[in-house]
C-alpha positions, -999 to 999 in steps of 0.1 A, spaced: -248 618 -463 -238 639 -433 -250 633 -399 -271 664 -396 -291 653 -428 -295 619 -413 -309 633 -380 -332 657 -400 -347 629 -420 -352 607 -388 -369 637 -371 -390 643 -402 -400 606 -404 -411 606 -368 -432 637 -372 -448 622 -403 -458 590 -385 -468 606 -352 -505 615 -346 -511 651 -350 -532 670 -326 -530 702 -343 -549 716 -372 -518 712 -396 -519 683 -420 -495 669 -445 -516 681 -474 -510 716 -461 -472 710 -463 -475 694 -497 -495 724 -511 -472 750 -494 -441 732 -506 -454 729 -541 -463 766 -542 -429 775 -529 -411 756 -556 -413 767 -592 -405 743 -621 -370 760 -624 -359 755 -589 -322 751 -588 -307 730 -560 -272 732 -551 -246 720 -526 -255 692 -502 -292 696 -510 -285 686 -546 -266 655 -532 -298 646 -511 -320 651 -542 -297 629 -563 -297 601 -537 -334 602 -535 -338 601 -572 -315 571 -574 -327 551 -544 -364 557 -547 -367 557 -585 -384 591 -586 -379 620 -609 -359 650 -598 -390 671 -596 -406 646 -574 -376 644 -551 -373 683 -549 -410 686 -543 -412 659 -516 -381 671 -498 -395 708 -499 -427 695 -485 -408 676 -457 -389 707 -449 -420 728 -448 -436 702 -423 -404 704 -402 -405 741 -403 -441 741 -391 -435 715 -364 -401 724 -352 -400 761 -358 -379 786 -379 -349 784 -355 -345 747 -361 -346 751 -400 -322 780 -398 -297 759 -379 -303 731 -404 -298 754 -433 -267 769 -418 -252 734 -416 -263 722 -450 -259 741 -481 -287 745 -505 -316 737 -482 -331 772 -486 -337 766 -523 -359 736 -514 -379 760 -491 -383 785 -520 -356 808 -506 -334 808 -536 -301 791 -539 -281 788 -506 
């Protein structure tokens, strides 16, 4: 896994574990992520590698890995801003599909 994905996952984990003073919650991210992803979401590039690793290492289905990753990306987008997600998507192919933006 490349260094940018590792950094993203670390930052995402920190934000998930940190107390949240805003009105945004994890359930909002899960609902938004679930709505953005259709059952036929196609994941490609490095994002597909990430989904494969999550499936193998966590013992979840591909749909669960895609949905969970999409929810984490939505949370990161809400917490870090669109610029950070654009930078991450520019460095890692396929992440836009996990955000419901089609194959990338």
